[in-house]
N, C-alpha and C positions, 0 to 999 in steps of 0.2 A: 504494500500500500504506500501511496505517496500522500503526505500531509503538507499543506501549504500554510505558512504562518505569517500573520499580519499583526503588528502591535502598534498602538499609539497612532491611529489614523488621524486624529485631531481635525476632522472635518475638512481634510485637504483632498478634494475630488481629483485634481490632476495627478497627485501622487498615488492615490489609491487605484485609479484607473490604469496608470502605468504599471503598477505592481501586478494588478490582475491580468493585464495583457502579457507581462513577462512570464508569470507562473502558468498562464494558460498555454504558452508555448511549451513549457516543461511538461505540463500535464499533471494533474493531481486528482486524487479521489475524494479528499475532504479538506475543507478549509478550517483553520482555527484562528479566531480573532481574540487577541490577548488584551482587550480592553482599551479604554480611552478612544471610543469612536468619535467623540465630540470634544469641543474645547479648542480655543485658539483660532481655528480656521473658519471659513465663511460658508461652508456647504454642509451644515449640520443636518438639515432635513434630508438631503439626497443621500448622505452617508449612512444615516440611520436606516432609511428605506432600503438601501443596497444591502446592508448587513442583515437586515431582517429577512430579505428574500433569500440570502445565502443560508441563513439558519433554517428557513422553511425547506430548503433543499438539502439539509443534512449537515450544515456547518456547525461548529461549536463556537460559542462566544462567552467570554467572562466579563464581569463588571470591572470598569476602571474608576479611578477616583473622580475624573472629570464627568464621567457618565453619571455617577452617583450624585455629584454636585448639581448637575443639570436638572435632576429630578427633585432633590431635597434641599438645595441651596448650597452656596459656597461655604467652605470652612474657613476658620481663622488662619489656617496654615497656608492658604493661597494668597499670593501677592495681589495687590489692587488691580493690576491689569488682567490677571487670570480671573478674578472675580467679575470684572466687567464683561469678559468674554462669556463666562458662565451665565450671567444674567441675560445677555443677548441671546445665547443659545436656547435658554429656557423659553424665551418669547418666540423663537422660530419653530419650536416643536409642538405638534398637536397632542391631545391626550393619548391617542393610541401609540404614538412614538415614545412619549414619556413612559407609558406603561410598559412598553417593550424593554426600555433601559432598566426600569425599576425591577423587572422580573429576572434580570440576568444573574446568574450565580457568581459567587466570589471565586470559586475554584471548581474545576472539573477533573476527575480522575479517568484516564483512558488507558487501560492495560497497564504498562509499566511507566506511564507518563502522567505528570501533573501539569495542568494548565492553570495559570493564575496571573493576575496583572502585576502585583507587587512582590509578594514573597509567600513562602509556605508557612512561616511561623505565626503570622497573624495577618491574613490576607486583607482584612477590612481596616487595618490600621495604617496601611499604605507606606510602610517602611521600605527604604530602597535597598536593593542588592547592588551596591556600587563598589564593592571590593571583595577580596577573597574571604575575609572574615565573615562578612554578611552572607556570602554564597554558602560557606560552610554551615552557618546557622540555618539557612533555608533548607539545605540538603538534609540536615539532621532532623528537621521537623516533619519529614514525609518519608514513608517507606518506598515511594516510587523511585525508580532508578534514574529517570530523566525528568527534569523540571524545565518548563518553558514559561518565561515571564517577560514582561515589558517594563514600563514605568521609567526606565533610566534614559531612554532615547539614544543610547550608544550601543552598538553591537558588541557582545562579549560572550565568551564561552569559558565556563569554570568546570573543573574536573577534580575528583578526589578519590583516593583509595581508602578503604576502611582504616581508621586510626591515624590518618595522615592529613596534613594541612592541604587546603585546596590550592590548585594551580589555576592559572588564568592565561588567556591569550585573546587577541583580537582576530576574528576570523577574516580570511581573505575572501573577496567576492568570487563567487562561482568556483570555489575550491572545495570538493567534498571532504568532510571531516569524519573519519570513522569513530563512532562512539563505542569504544571498547567495552565489552560486557564486564570486564574486571573492574571498571570504575563507575562512579556515579557522576552525573552530568547536570549542569544548569546552563541553559542557553538563553541568551537575550538577543533576539534577531535584530534589534534596533527599531527605530521609529519609521513608519511609513510617511507620516505627514509633517514631522518636525525633527529631523536628525540634529544632533547636537555635538557631533564629533569633528566639525570643521569641513565636512563633506556634504554638500546640499543634496546629493542623490538619495532617493528614497531607499529604505531598507525593507527587506522581506526575506523569507527563507523557506526551504522545503526539506522534508525528512523522508528518506526511503527506509521504511521500517524493515523491509526484507534484507537490505544490505547493511542496515544500521549506520547509515551515513547521513550527515546533516550538511546542507549546502546553503550558505548565506549569500544574498545577492545585494548589489547596489544598482539601483535603477534610475538613470537620469529621467527627468520629467520637466515640464514647462513650469518652473517655479515662479517665473515672472507673471504668468496668468493667474496662478494661485495667489500671489501677492496683490495683484490688481483687484481680485475678488475681495480680499480682506480690506483693502482701502475703500472700495466701493460700499462695503457693508458698514463702514464707520467704526470698525474695530481698531484697536491700538496699532499705529503704524509700525511699532517695533516688532509685531508679529509678522508683518510683511517683510521687513528688512532681514530678519533672521533666516528666512527661507533661502535667500541667496548666499548667506554666510555659513549655513549649516551649524548654527549656534543656538 
């Protein structure tokens, strides 16, 4: 089976469409969306509708912190511009779209894999897996051999043998990574809609479960068009500027 992974879409239609086209060429059996469908970007309604259709067709989707905030209100941990985007997003979505987001699970177990937006130790508290120590903490919190999560916006792969510290590396685009059965793994495919590693290309990934190989991808897209949509919507200009910078 081939699984396609999308994380942190952030209402960026151009980036999501580019990733869907790229993984469509690869071919996959099921999509997994790792949360944060909305927030920051200008195409909240389209993105929610697209993900809902994918779920209706068999995709898996988990709740992200921006998805939760769009339904229940922004938290004090969000900065002022993010709260502004959340309030705008809430106004764009109809009751059915908000209900879809509200019903999303915090985590999904699929055979030897865990899908979650932030981490395994407390999925609803939105703590970041941003270093090897936090990756080890997340791995210790689940019996699943492979964890897929988002939230960080930078692609990373962590691995650990029992009783040893976690190692880490940044995956190369379009380079298969064998996920050795002797180790446990935590993979962050990076953000579709708002990468923050200095590379503006969208991130996504796919897993060949038969071969046990993960391939992360960087997908160029028209970030100028996405930025123009943000400005036209009256959202903070900094959200548009960062798309070209990948920050």
